VEXFIVEX-393340 format. One record per residue (C-alpha): residue number from 1; x, y, z. Coordinates in steps of 0.05 Angstrom, whole numbers, plus 5000, padded with zeros to 4 digits. Layout:
// VEXFIVEX-393340
<pt><seq>NUM</seq><c1>X</c1><c2>Y</c2><c3>Z</c3></pt>
...
END
This chain:
// VEXFIVEX-393340
<pt><seq>1</seq><c1>4931</c1><c2>4882</c2><c3>5349</c3></pt>
<pt><seq>2</seq><c1>4992</c1><c2>4866</c2><c3>5306</c3></pt>
<pt><seq>3</seq><c1>4981</c1><c2>4792</c2><c3>5319</c3></pt>
<pt><seq>4</seq><c1>4910</c1><c2>4797</c2><c3>5293</c3></pt>
<pt><seq>5</seq><c1>4934</c1><c2>4835</c2><c3>5231</c3></pt>
<pt><seq>6</seq><c1>4988</c1><c2>4782</c2><c3>5217</c3></pt>
<pt><seq>7</seq><c1>4938</c1><c2>4725</c2><c3>5223</c3></pt>
<pt><seq>8</seq><c1>4889</c1><c2>4760</c2><c3>5177</c3></pt>
<pt><seq>9</seq><c1>4944</c1><c2>4775</c2><c3>5126</c3></pt>
<pt><seq>10</seq><c1>4958</c1><c2>4701</c2><c3>5121</c3></pt>
<pt><seq>11</seq><c1>4890</c1><c2>4692</c2><c3>5087</c3></pt>
<pt><seq>12</seq><c1>4893</c1><c2>4689</c2><c3>5011</c3></pt>
<pt><seq>13</seq><c1>4882</c1><c2>4758</c2><c3>4980</c3></pt>
<pt><seq>14</seq><c1>4821</c1><c2>4740</c2><c3>4938</c3></pt>
<pt><seq>15</seq><c1>4788</c1><c2>4715</c2><c3>5002</c3></pt>
<pt><seq>16</seq><c1>4803</c1><c2>4781</c2><c3>5037</c3></pt>
<pt><seq>17</seq><c1>4780</c1><c2>4824</c2><c3>4978</c3></pt>
<pt><seq>18</seq><c1>4722</c1><c2>4785</c2><c3>4948</c3></pt>
<pt><seq>19</seq><c1>4698</c1><c2>4725</c2><c3>4989</c3></pt>
<pt><seq>20</seq><c1>4694</c1><c2>4759</c2><c3>5057</c3></pt>
<pt><seq>21</seq><c1>4660</c1><c2>4824</c2><c3>5032</c3></pt>
<pt><seq>22</seq><c1>4609</c1><c2>4784</c2><c3>4992</c3></pt>
<pt><seq>23</seq><c1>4596</c1><c2>4739</c2><c3>5052</c3></pt>
<pt><seq>24</seq><c1>4582</c1><c2>4799</c2><c3>5097</c3></pt>
<pt><seq>25</seq><c1>4537</c1><c2>4830</c2><c3>5044</c3></pt>
<pt><seq>26</seq><c1>4500</c1><c2>4763</c2><c3>5037</c3></pt>
<pt><seq>27</seq><c1>4485</c1><c2>4765</c2><c3>5111</c3></pt>
<pt><seq>28</seq><c1>4457</c1><c2>4835</c2><c3>5105</c3></pt>
<pt><seq>29</seq><c1>4415</c1><c2>4817</c2><c3>5045</c3></pt>
<pt><seq>30</seq><c1>4388</c1><c2>4748</c2><c3>5065</c3></pt>
<pt><seq>31</seq><c1>4390</c1><c2>4742</c2><c3>5141</c3></pt>
<pt><seq>32</seq><c1>4324</c1><c2>4754</c2><c3>5176</c3></pt>
<pt><seq>33</seq><c1>4343</c1><c2>4808</c2><c3>5227</c3></pt>
<pt><seq>34</seq><c1>4296</c1><c2>4813</c2><c3>5286</c3></pt>
<pt><seq>35</seq><c1>4316</c1><c2>4885</c2><c3>5303</c3></pt>
<pt><seq>36</seq><c1>4350</c1><c2>4945</c2><c3>5272</c3></pt>
<pt><seq>37</seq><c1>4408</c1><c2>4946</c2><c3>5321</c3></pt>
<pt><seq>38</seq><c1>4441</c1><c2>4882</c2><c3>5298</c3></pt>
<pt><seq>39</seq><c1>4429</c1><c2>4901</c2><c3>5225</c3></pt>
<pt><seq>40</seq><c1>4464</c1><c2>4968</c2><c3>5239</c3></pt>
<pt><seq>41</seq><c1>4523</c1><c2>4933</c2><c3>5273</c3></pt>
<pt><seq>42</seq><c1>4533</c1><c2>4885</c2><c3>5215</c3></pt>
<pt><seq>43</seq><c1>4527</c1><c2>4942</c2><c3>5165</c3></pt>
<pt><seq>44</seq><c1>4577</c1><c2>4983</c2><c3>5205</c3></pt>
<pt><seq>45</seq><c1>4624</c1><c2>4924</c2><c3>5209</c3></pt>
<pt><seq>46</seq><c1>4620</c1><c2>4913</c2><c3>5133</c3></pt>
<pt><seq>47</seq><c1>4630</c1><c2>4987</c2><c3>5118</c3></pt>
<pt><seq>48</seq><c1>4690</c1><c2>4993</c2><c3>5163</c3></pt>
<pt><seq>49</seq><c1>4720</c1><c2>4931</c2><c3>5133</c3></pt>
<pt><seq>50</seq><c1>4711</c1><c2>4958</c2><c3>5062</c3></pt>
<pt><seq>51</seq><c1>4740</c1><c2>5025</c2><c3>5083</c3></pt>
<pt><seq>52</seq><c1>4802</c1><c2>4990</c2><c3>5111</c3></pt>
<pt><seq>53</seq><c1>4810</c1><c2>4950</c2><c3>5047</c3></pt>
<pt><seq>54</seq><c1>4800</c1><c2>5012</c2><c3>5004</c3></pt>
<pt><seq>55</seq><c1>4860</c1><c2>5047</c2><c3>5032</c3></pt>
<pt><seq>56</seq><c1>4907</c1><c2>4991</c2><c3>5054</c3></pt>
<pt><seq>57</seq><c1>4896</c1><c2>4930</c2><c3>5010</c3></pt>
<pt><seq>58</seq><c1>4941</c1><c2>4911</c2><c3>4952</c3></pt>
<pt><seq>59</seq><c1>4885</c1><c2>4903</c2><c3>4901</c3></pt>
<pt><seq>60</seq><c1>4933</c1><c2>4907</c2><c3>4842</c3></pt>
<pt><seq>61</seq><c1>4964</c1><c2>4841</c2><c3>4864</c3></pt>
<pt><seq>62</seq><c1>4899</c1><c2>4801</c2><c3>4863</c3></pt>
<pt><seq>63</seq><c1>4832</c1><c2>4824</c2><c3>4836</c3></pt>
<pt><seq>64</seq><c1>4851</c1><c2>4891</c2><c3>4806</c3></pt>
<pt><seq>65</seq><c1>4856</c1><c2>4960</c2><c3>4836</c3></pt>
<pt><seq>66</seq><c1>4790</c1><c2>4985</c2><c3>4807</c3></pt>
<pt><seq>67</seq><c1>4750</c1><c2>4925</c2><c3>4832</c3></pt>
<pt><seq>68</seq><c1>4745</c1><c2>4959</c2><c3>4899</c3></pt>
<pt><seq>69</seq><c1>4697</c1><c2>5010</c2><c3>4870</c3></pt>
<pt><seq>70</seq><c1>4651</c1><c2>4956</c2><c3>4843</c3></pt>
<pt><seq>71</seq><c1>4648</c1><c2>4923</c2><c3>4911</c3></pt>
<pt><seq>72</seq><c1>4634</c1><c2>4989</c2><c3>4946</c3></pt>
<pt><seq>73</seq><c1>4577</c1><c2>5005</c2><c3>4897</c3></pt>
<pt><seq>74</seq><c1>4549</c1><c2>4936</c2><c3>4910</c3></pt>
<pt><seq>75</seq><c1>4552</c1><c2>4949</c2><c3>4985</c3></pt>
<pt><seq>76</seq><c1>4511</c1><c2>5012</c2><c3>4978</c3></pt>
<pt><seq>77</seq><c1>4459</c1><c2>4975</c2><c3>4937</c3></pt>
<pt><seq>78</seq><c1>4457</c1><c2>4919</c2><c3>4989</c3></pt>
<pt><seq>79</seq><c1>4449</c1><c2>4970</c2><c3>5045</c3></pt>
<pt><seq>80</seq><c1>4388</c1><c2>5000</c2><c3>5011</c3></pt>
<pt><seq>81</seq><c1>4355</c1><c2>4934</c2><c3>4995</c3></pt>
<pt><seq>82</seq><c1>4368</c1><c2>4903</c2><c3>5063</c3></pt>
<pt><seq>83</seq><c1>4343</c1><c2>4964</c2><c3>5101</c3></pt>
<pt><seq>84</seq><c1>4277</c1><c2>4961</c2><c3>5064</c3></pt>
<pt><seq>85</seq><c1>4268</c1><c2>4892</c2><c3>5094</c3></pt>
<pt><seq>86</seq><c1>4279</c1><c2>4913</c2><c3>5166</c3></pt>
<pt><seq>87</seq><c1>4254</c1><c2>4985</c2><c3>5167</c3></pt>
<pt><seq>88</seq><c1>4191</c1><c2>4966</c2><c3>5206</c3></pt>
<pt><seq>89</seq><c1>4228</c1><c2>4922</c2><c3>5256</c3></pt>
<pt><seq>90</seq><c1>4239</c1><c2>4947</c2><c3>5328</c3></pt>
<pt><seq>91</seq><c1>4304</c1><c2>4981</c2><c3>5345</c3></pt>
<pt><seq>92</seq><c1>4322</c1><c2>4930</c2><c3>5398</c3></pt>
<pt><seq>93</seq><c1>4295</c1><c2>4866</c2><c3>5427</c3></pt>
<pt><seq>94</seq><c1>4322</c1><c2>4830</c2><c3>5487</c3></pt>
<pt><seq>95</seq><c1>4365</c1><c2>4773</c2><c3>5460</c3></pt>
<pt><seq>96</seq><c1>4379</c1><c2>4705</c2><c3>5489</c3></pt>
<pt><seq>97</seq><c1>4449</c1><c2>4684</c2><c3>5509</c3></pt>
<pt><seq>98</seq><c1>4472</c1><c2>4668</c2><c3>5437</c3></pt>
<pt><seq>99</seq><c1>4448</c1><c2>4737</c2><c3>5417</c3></pt>
<pt><seq>100</seq><c1>4492</c1><c2>4770</c2><c3>5470</c3></pt>
<pt><seq>101</seq><c1>4551</c1><c2>4730</c2><c3>5444</c3></pt>
<pt><seq>102</seq><c1>4538</c1><c2>4755</c2><c3>5373</c3></pt>
<pt><seq>103</seq><c1>4533</c1><c2>4827</c2><c3>5398</c3></pt>
<pt><seq>104</seq><c1>4599</c1><c2>4820</c2><c3>5436</c3></pt>
<pt><seq>105</seq><c1>4637</c1><c2>4790</c2><c3>5377</c3></pt>
<pt><seq>106</seq><c1>4609</c1><c2>4841</c2><c3>5328</c3></pt>
<pt><seq>107</seq><c1>4624</c1><c2>4900</c2><c3>5374</c3></pt>
<pt><seq>108</seq><c1>4695</c1><c2>4875</c2><c3>5385</c3></pt>
<pt><seq>109</seq><c1>4707</c1><c2>4870</c2><c3>5310</c3></pt>
<pt><seq>110</seq><c1>4678</c1><c2>4939</c2><c3>5299</c3></pt>
<pt><seq>111</seq><c1>4725</c1><c2>4969</c2><c3>5351</c3></pt>
<pt><seq>112</seq><c1>4786</c1><c2>4935</c2><c3>5320</c3></pt>
<pt><seq>113</seq><c1>4768</c1><c2>4959</c2><c3>5250</c3></pt>
<pt><seq>114</seq><c1>4754</c1><c2>5029</c2><c3>5276</c3></pt>
<pt><seq>115</seq><c1>4822</c1><c2>5033</c2><c3>5309</c3></pt>
<pt><seq>116</seq><c1>4857</c1><c2>5007</c2><c3>5246</c3></pt>
<pt><seq>117</seq><c1>4820</c1><c2>5057</c2><c3>5202</c3></pt>
<pt><seq>118</seq><c1>4836</c1><c2>5115</c2><c3>5248</c3></pt>
<pt><seq>119</seq><c1>4910</c1><c2>5096</c2><c3>5246</c3></pt>
<pt><seq>120</seq><c1>4908</c1><c2>5094</c2><c3>5170</c3></pt>
<pt><seq>121</seq><c1>4877</c1><c2>5163</c2><c3>5169</c3></pt>
<pt><seq>122</seq><c1>4928</c1><c2>5190</c2><c3>5218</c3></pt>
<pt><seq>123</seq><c1>4985</c1><c2>5160</c2><c3>5178</c3></pt>
<pt><seq>124</seq><c1>4962</c1><c2>5197</c2><c3>5115</c3></pt>
<pt><seq>125</seq><c1>4974</c1><c2>5267</c2><c3>5143</c3></pt>
<pt><seq>126</seq><c1>5040</c1><c2>5303</c2><c3>5134</c3></pt>
<pt><seq>127</seq><c1>5055</c1><c2>5335</c2><c3>5201</c3></pt>
<pt><seq>128</seq><c1>5127</c1><c2>5356</c2><c3>5189</c3></pt>
<pt><seq>129</seq><c1>5165</c1><c2>5390</c2><c3>5133</c3></pt>
<pt><seq>130</seq><c1>5167</c1><c2>5349</c2><c3>5070</c3></pt>
<pt><seq>131</seq><c1>5215</c1><c2>5350</c2><c3>5011</c3></pt>
<pt><seq>132</seq><c1>5178</c1><c2>5366</c2><c3>4946</c3></pt>
<pt><seq>133</seq><c1>5198</c1><c2>5319</c2><c3>4890</c3></pt>
<pt><seq>134</seq><c1>5180</c1><c2>5309</c2><c3>4817</c3></pt>
<pt><seq>135</seq><c1>5147</c1><c2>5242</c2><c3>4804</c3></pt>
<pt><seq>136</seq><c1>5203</c1><c2>5195</c2><c3>4781</c3></pt>
<pt><seq>137</seq><c1>5166</c1><c2>5158</c2><c3>4726</c3></pt>
<pt><seq>138</seq><c1>5131</c1><c2>5178</c2><c3>4662</c3></pt>
<pt><seq>139</seq><c1>5082</c1><c2>5152</c2><c3>4609</c3></pt>
<pt><seq>140</seq><c1>5033</c1><c2>5110</c2><c3>4648</c3></pt>
<pt><seq>141</seq><c1>4988</c1><c2>5100</c2><c3>4708</c3></pt>
<pt><seq>142</seq><c1>5027</c1><c2>5089</c2><c3>4772</c3></pt>
<pt><seq>143</seq><c1>5004</c1><c2>5067</c2><c3>4841</c3></pt>
<pt><seq>144</seq><c1>5033</c1><c2>5081</c2><c3>4909</c3></pt>
<pt><seq>145</seq><c1>5038</c1><c2>5011</c2><c3>4937</c3></pt>
<pt><seq>146</seq><c1>5064</c1><c2>5036</c2><c3>5004</c3></pt>
<pt><seq>147</seq><c1>5059</c1><c2>5107</c2><c3>5030</c3></pt>
<pt><seq>148</seq><c1>5046</c1><c2>5147</c2><c3>5093</c3></pt>
<pt><seq>149</seq><c1>5075</c1><c2>5147</c2><c3>5162</c3></pt>
<pt><seq>150</seq><c1>5096</c1><c2>5076</c2><c3>5176</c3></pt>
<pt><seq>151</seq><c1>5108</c1><c2>5090</c2><c3>5249</c3></pt>
<pt><seq>152</seq><c1>5032</c1><c2>5098</c2><c3>5257</c3></pt>
<pt><seq>153</seq><c1>5005</c1><c2>5044</c2><c3>5210</c3></pt>
<pt><seq>154</seq><c1>5042</c1><c2>4986</c2><c3>5179</c3></pt>
<pt><seq>155</seq><c1>4980</c1><c2>4971</c2><c3>5137</c3></pt>
<pt><seq>156</seq><c1>4994</c1><c2>5031</c2><c3>5092</c3></pt>
<pt><seq>157</seq><c1>5070</c1><c2>5029</c2><c3>5098</c3></pt>
<pt><seq>158</seq><c1>5104</c1><c2>4967</c2><c3>5125</c3></pt>
<pt><seq>159</seq><c1>5176</c1><c2>4992</c2><c3>5120</c3></pt>
<pt><seq>160</seq><c1>5183</c1><c2>5024</c2><c3>5189</c3></pt>
<pt><seq>161</seq><c1>5156</c1><c2>4964</c2><c3>5228</c3></pt>
<pt><seq>162</seq><c1>5186</c1><c2>4910</c2><c3>5183</c3></pt>
<pt><seq>163</seq><c1>5228</c1><c2>4861</c2><c3>5224</c3></pt>
<pt><seq>164</seq><c1>5283</c1><c2>4855</c2><c3>5172</c3></pt>
<pt><seq>165</seq><c1>5289</c1><c2>4931</c2><c3>5165</c3></pt>
<pt><seq>166</seq><c1>5292</c1><c2>4938</c2><c3>5241</c3></pt>
<pt><seq>167</seq><c1>5347</c1><c2>4885</c2><c3>5244</c3></pt>
<pt><seq>168</seq><c1>5386</c1><c2>4920</c2><c3>5189</c3></pt>
<pt><seq>169</seq><c1>5375</c1><c2>4989</c2><c3>5220</c3></pt>
<pt><seq>170</seq><c1>5339</c1><c2>5017</c2><c3>5158</c3></pt>
<pt><seq>171</seq><c1>5270</c1><c2>5027</c2><c3>5188</c3></pt>
<pt><seq>172</seq><c1>5277</c1><c2>5098</c2><c3>5214</c3></pt>
<pt><seq>173</seq><c1>5302</c1><c2>5124</c2><c3>5147</c3></pt>
<pt><seq>174</seq><c1>5244</c1><c2>5087</c2><c3>5113</c3></pt>
<pt><seq>175</seq><c1>5190</c1><c2>5116</c2><c3>5158</c3></pt>
<pt><seq>176</seq><c1>5157</c1><c2>5151</c2><c3>5098</c3></pt>
<pt><seq>177</seq><c1>5182</c1><c2>5105</c2><c3>5043</c3></pt>
<pt><seq>178</seq><c1>5143</c1><c2>5093</c2><c3>4979</c3></pt>
<pt><seq>179</seq><c1>5139</c1><c2>5032</c2><c3>4935</c3></pt>
<pt><seq>180</seq><c1>5112</c1><c2>5048</c2><c3>4866</c3></pt>
<pt><seq>181</seq><c1>5083</c1><c2>5000</c2><c3>4814</c3></pt>
<pt><seq>182</seq><c1>5052</c1><c2>5010</c2><c3>4745</c3></pt>
<pt><seq>183</seq><c1>4980</c1><c2>4990</c2><c3>4729</c3></pt>
<pt><seq>184</seq><c1>4947</c1><c2>4968</c2><c3>4665</c3></pt>
<pt><seq>185</seq><c1>4878</c1><c2>4991</c2><c3>4644</c3></pt>
<pt><seq>186</seq><c1>4845</c1><c2>4940</c2><c3>4690</c3></pt>
<pt><seq>187</seq><c1>4885</c1><c2>4958</c2><c3>4752</c3></pt>
<pt><seq>188</seq><c1>4934</c1><c2>4900</c2><c3>4753</c3></pt>
<pt><seq>189</seq><c1>5010</c1><c2>4906</c2><c3>4763</c3></pt>
<pt><seq>190</seq><c1>5024</c1><c2>4846</c2><c3>4719</c3></pt>
<pt><seq>191</seq><c1>4995</c1><c2>4806</c2><c3>4662</c3></pt>
<pt><seq>192</seq><c1>4979</c1><c2>4741</c2><c3>4700</c3></pt>
<pt><seq>193</seq><c1>4937</c1><c2>4763</c2><c3>4760</c3></pt>
<pt><seq>194</seq><c1>4991</c1><c2>4756</c2><c3>4813</c3></pt>
<pt><seq>195</seq><c1>5019</c1><c2>4692</c2><c3>4781</c3></pt>
<pt><seq>196</seq><c1>5075</c1><c2>4726</c2><c3>4742</c3></pt>
<pt><seq>197</seq><c1>5132</c1><c2>4680</c2><c3>4724</c3></pt>
<pt><seq>198</seq><c1>5180</c1><c2>4729</c2><c3>4690</c3></pt>
<pt><seq>199</seq><c1>5203</c1><c2>4799</c2><c3>4707</c3></pt>
<pt><seq>200</seq><c1>5177</c1><c2>4823</c2><c3>4640</c3></pt>
<pt><seq>201</seq><c1>5106</c1><c2>4802</c2><c3>4663</c3></pt>
<pt><seq>202</seq><c1>5106</c1><c2>4864</c2><c3>4708</c3></pt>
<pt><seq>203</seq><c1>5086</c1><c2>4929</c2><c3>4673</c3></pt>
<pt><seq>204</seq><c1>5138</c1><c2>4970</c2><c3>4710</c3></pt>
<pt><seq>205</seq><c1>5199</c1><c2>4927</c2><c3>4695</c3></pt>
<pt><seq>206</seq><c1>5248</c1><c2>4965</c2><c3>4651</c3></pt>
<pt><seq>207</seq><c1>5212</c1><c2>5032</c2><c3>4658</c3></pt>
<pt><seq>208</seq><c1>5258</c1><c2>5092</c2><c3>4656</c3></pt>
<pt><seq>209</seq><c1>5270</c1><c2>5125</c2><c3>4723</c3></pt>
<pt><seq>210</seq><c1>5278</c1><c2>5201</c2><c3>4723</c3></pt>
<pt><seq>211</seq><c1>5313</c1><c2>5242</c2><c3>4776</c3></pt>
<pt><seq>212</seq><c1>5260</c1><c2>5268</c2><c3>4825</c3></pt>
<pt><seq>213</seq><c1>5301</c1><c2>5329</c2><c3>4845</c3></pt>
<pt><seq>214</seq><c1>5361</c1><c2>5372</c2><c3>4830</c3></pt>
<pt><seq>215</seq><c1>5423</c1><c2>5350</c2><c3>4867</c3></pt>
<pt><seq>216</seq><c1>5488</c1><c2>5312</c2><c3>4868</c3></pt>
<pt><seq>217</seq><c1>5493</c1><c2>5237</c2><c3>4857</c3></pt>
<pt><seq>218</seq><c1>5520</c1><c2>5218</c2><c3>4925</c3></pt>
<pt><seq>219</seq><c1>5522</c1><c2>5142</c2><c3>4919</c3></pt>
<pt><seq>220</seq><c1>5513</c1><c2>5089</c2><c3>4865</c3></pt>
<pt><seq>221</seq><c1>5509</c1><c2>5014</c2><c3>4872</c3></pt>
<pt><seq>222</seq><c1>5502</c1><c2>4972</c2><c3>4809</c3></pt>
<pt><seq>223</seq><c1>5519</c1><c2>4904</c2><c3>4780</c3></pt>
<pt><seq>224</seq><c1>5473</c1><c2>4863</c2><c3>4824</c3></pt>
<pt><seq>225</seq><c1>5428</c1><c2>4812</c2><c3>4790</c3></pt>
<pt><seq>226</seq><c1>5353</c1><c2>4822</c2><c3>4783</c3></pt>
<pt><seq>227</seq><c1>5320</c1><c2>4764</c2><c3>4819</c3></pt>
<pt><seq>228</seq><c1>5259</c1><c2>4727</c2><c3>4791</c3></pt>
<pt><seq>229</seq><c1>5192</c1><c2>4734</c2><c3>4827</c3></pt>
<pt><seq>230</seq><c1>5194</c1><c2>4694</c2><c3>4892</c3></pt>
<pt><seq>231</seq><c1>5268</c1><c2>4678</c2><c3>4886</c3></pt>
<pt><seq>232</seq><c1>5314</c1><c2>4681</c2><c3>4947</c3></pt>
<pt><seq>233</seq><c1>5345</c1><c2>4749</c2><c3>4962</c3></pt>
<pt><seq>234</seq><c1>5420</c1><c2>4747</c2><c3>4950</c3></pt>
<pt><seq>235</seq><c1>5444</c1><c2>4818</c2><c3>4959</c3></pt>
<pt><seq>236</seq><c1>5421</c1><c2>4890</c2><c3>4973</c3></pt>
<pt><seq>237</seq><c1>5409</c1><c2>4907</c2><c3>4899</c3></pt>
<pt><seq>238</seq><c1>5422</c1><c2>4967</c2><c3>4855</c3></pt>
<pt><seq>239</seq><c1>5406</c1><c2>5039</c2><c3>4871</c3></pt>
<pt><seq>240</seq><c1>5422</c1><c2>5112</c2><c3>4869</c3></pt>
<pt><seq>241</seq><c1>5425</c1><c2>5164</c2><c3>4925</c3></pt>
<pt><seq>242</seq><c1>5417</c1><c2>5238</c2><c3>4906</c3></pt>
<pt><seq>243</seq><c1>5436</c1><c2>5291</c2><c3>4956</c3></pt>
<pt><seq>244</seq><c1>5391</c1><c2>5352</c2><c3>4952</c3></pt>
<pt><seq>245</seq><c1>5417</c1><c2>5403</c2><c3>5002</c3></pt>
<pt><seq>246</seq><c1>5416</c1><c2>5365</c2><c3>5068</c3></pt>
<pt><seq>247</seq><c1>5368</c1><c2>5311</c2><c3>5046</c3></pt>
<pt><seq>248</seq><c1>5387</c1><c2>5243</c2><c3>5016</c3></pt>
<pt><seq>249</seq><c1>5337</c1><c2>5216</c2><c3>4965</c3></pt>
<pt><seq>250</seq><c1>5345</c1><c2>5142</c2><c3>4953</c3></pt>
<pt><seq>251</seq><c1>5318</c1><c2>5103</c2><c3>4893</c3></pt>
<pt><seq>252</seq><c1>5326</c1><c2>5028</c2><c3>4895</c3></pt>
<pt><seq>253</seq><c1>5313</c1><c2>4960</c2><c3>4864</c3></pt>
<pt><seq>254</seq><c1>5340</c1><c2>4986</c2><c3>4798</c3></pt>
<pt><seq>255</seq><c1>5355</c1><c2>4942</c2><c3>4738</c3></pt>
<pt><seq>256</seq><c1>5425</c1><c2>4913</c2><c3>4732</c3></pt>
<pt><seq>257</seq><c1>5472</c1><c2>4956</c2><c3>4691</c3></pt>
<pt><seq>258</seq><c1>5417</c1><c2>5007</c2><c3>4675</c3></pt>
<pt><seq>259</seq><c1>5445</c1><c2>5064</c2><c3>4717</c3></pt>
<pt><seq>260</seq><c1>5472</c1><c2>5119</c2><c3>4672</c3></pt>
<pt><seq>261</seq><c1>5499</c1><c2>5167</c2><c3>4724</c3></pt>
<pt><seq>262</seq><c1>5559</c1><c2>5163</c2><c3>4770</c3></pt>
<pt><seq>263</seq><c1>5578</c1><c2>5189</c2><c3>4838</c3></pt>
<pt><seq>264</seq><c1>5592</c1><c2>5264</c2><c3>4835</c3></pt>
<pt><seq>265</seq><c1>5547</c1><c2>5278</c2><c3>4776</c3></pt>
<pt><seq>266</seq><c1>5499</c1><c2>5336</c2><c3>4782</c3></pt>
<pt><seq>267</seq><c1>5428</c1><c2>5320</c2><c3>4759</c3></pt>
<pt><seq>268</seq><c1>5365</c1><c2>5360</c2><c3>4747</c3></pt>
<pt><seq>269</seq><c1>5294</c1><c2>5338</c2><c3>4762</c3></pt>
<pt><seq>270</seq><c1>5270</c1><c2>5300</c2><c3>4701</c3></pt>
<pt><seq>271</seq><c1>5338</c1><c2>5274</c2><c3>4678</c3></pt>
<pt><seq>272</seq><c1>5337</c1><c2>5199</c2><c3>4661</c3></pt>
<pt><seq>273</seq><c1>5381</c1><c2>5162</c2><c3>4710</c3></pt>
<pt><seq>274</seq><c1>5365</c1><c2>5087</c2><c3>4707</c3></pt>
<pt><seq>275</seq><c1>5311</c1><c2>5034</c2><c3>4696</c3></pt>
<pt><seq>276</seq><c1>5265</c1><c2>4998</c2><c3>4745</c3></pt>
<pt><seq>277</seq><c1>5288</c1><c2>4927</c2><c3>4760</c3></pt>
<pt><seq>278</seq><c1>5280</c1><c2>4875</c2><c3>4815</c3></pt>
<pt><seq>279</seq><c1>5346</c1><c2>4874</c2><c3>4851</c3></pt>
<pt><seq>280</seq><c1>5357</c1><c2>4869</c2><c3>4925</c3></pt>
<pt><seq>281</seq><c1>5307</c1><c2>4857</c2><c3>4980</c3></pt>
<pt><seq>282</seq><c1>5244</c1><c2>4853</c2><c3>4938</c3></pt>
<pt><seq>283</seq><c1>5188</c1><c2>4806</c2><c3>4919</c3></pt>
<pt><seq>284</seq><c1>5170</c1><c2>4837</c2><c3>4852</c3></pt>
<pt><seq>285</seq><c1>5191</c1><c2>4894</c2><c3>4807</c3></pt>
<pt><seq>286</seq><c1>5176</c1><c2>4963</c2><c3>4835</c3></pt>
<pt><seq>287</seq><c1>5211</c1><c2>5028</c2><c3>4850</c3></pt>
<pt><seq>288</seq><c1>5228</c1><c2>5042</c2><c3>4922</c3></pt>
<pt><seq>289</seq><c1>5241</c1><c2>5114</c2><c3>4941</c3></pt>
<pt><seq>290</seq><c1>5251</c1><c2>5149</c2><c3>5008</c3></pt>
<pt><seq>291</seq><c1>5282</c1><c2>5212</c2><c3>5035</c3></pt>
<pt><seq>292</seq><c1>5323</c1><c2>5219</c2><c3>5098</c3></pt>
<pt><seq>293</seq><c1>5368</c1><c2>5267</c2><c3>5135</c3></pt>
<pt><seq>294</seq><c1>5438</c1><c2>5252</c2><c3>5164</c3></pt>
<pt><seq>295</seq><c1>5445</c1><c2>5185</c2><c3>5126</c3></pt>
<pt><seq>296</seq><c1>5406</c1><c2>5152</c2><c3>5069</c3></pt>
<pt><seq>297</seq><c1>5401</c1><c2>5085</c2><c3>5106</c3></pt>
<pt><seq>298</seq><c1>5409</c1><c2>5100</c2><c3>5180</c3></pt>
<pt><seq>299</seq><c1>5384</c1><c2>5171</c2><c3>5184</c3></pt>
<pt><seq>300</seq><c1>5316</c1><c2>5201</c2><c3>5200</c3></pt>
<pt><seq>301</seq><c1>5263</c1><c2>5193</c2><c3>5147</c3></pt>
<pt><seq>302</seq><c1>5223</c1><c2>5254</c2><c3>5124</c3></pt>
<pt><seq>303</seq><c1>5158</c1><c2>5258</c2><c3>5084</c3></pt>
<pt><seq>304</seq><c1>5158</c1><c2>5269</c2><c3>5009</c3></pt>
<pt><seq>305</seq><c1>5108</c1><c2>5297</c2><c3>4961</c3></pt>
<pt><seq>306</seq><c1>5106</c1><c2>5286</c2><c3>4885</c3></pt>
<pt><seq>307</seq><c1>5082</c1><c2>5345</c2><c3>4844</c3></pt>
<pt><seq>308</seq><c1>5054</c1><c2>5374</c2><c3>4909</c3></pt>
<pt><seq>309</seq><c1>5012</c1><c2>5311</c2><c3>4922</c3></pt>
<pt><seq>310</seq><c1>5018</c1><c2>5269</c2><c3>4985</c3></pt>
<pt><seq>311</seq><c1>5036</c1><c2>5197</c2><c3>4963</c3></pt>
<pt><seq>312</seq><c1>4990</c1><c2>5158</c2><c3>5009</c3></pt>
<pt><seq>313</seq><c1>4979</c1><c2>5085</c2><c3>4997</c3></pt>
<pt><seq>314</seq><c1>4935</c1><c2>5068</c2><c3>4937</c3></pt>
<pt><seq>315</seq><c1>4940</c1><c2>5138</c2><c3>4908</c3></pt>
<pt><seq>316</seq><c1>4943</c1><c2>5140</c2><c3>4832</c3></pt>
<pt><seq>317</seq><c1>4992</c1><c2>5183</c2><c3>4793</c3></pt>
<pt><seq>318</seq><c1>4977</c1><c2>5188</c2><c3>4718</c3></pt>
<pt><seq>319</seq><c1>5035</c1><c2>5215</c2><c3>4677</c3></pt>
END
């Protein structure tokens, strides 16, 4: 299953989000179905695919976060129009050999998509005690780029199953990690439709980060350069760890020399502490945050909520 996902993820995003859905809908609308069963299977395949993309795709990096709603509305219209064409057709006719092959391929794809969607749904539930945090950013529309239980689905949260994190030993602490970006009015994270050349092209770069909880500043790392989009990673970047009782809350990829607290300081939720940058192991400006017990990098990750909301992937926070 992971191999299939990796192969699919190598396809350009606009093909995944626009070309493939429109191709499937074109089949529904223009193909002359001989029976209702194959129409239903193609409709189910398309619907499951759109459901998967709705909750796990990075729309903000390609065609815009809100574009998914337009595609889904179009799908509903296509379903109605295409059903009108086949409503008098028989439920099933005995196909020839090519027909059986089509049935088998379509059914296999439906099963794969169904399993992936079920895993995404399972990963969105909080089944153990969470730490309740205040959202760490203000004055904008923010998107959870990764969120949920990464041990169940790497489509909604890649951190736990990421090969580099596993090699470094970070993955268990990052089981419920969040990556947060800022959106403009059209649902994009940057100004050049995923072709950003400068850090300032990303809406979140330089945003003030606020302490998400009361606690003690346990660890600070600063002075690392912010890398340009697509540049080679040189170091682990800048970040802050706040200890709240027995939980370590880590905020990372902060802007060089922007951290205004030091180890041992006591902070309150809502206190400004730094700015969002692009330092460390990152491909573009965002705020990484996770909570863990025992150790902030090698401990056991625990779920978080922001303002009592579960930060699942593609959830919007407007502040």
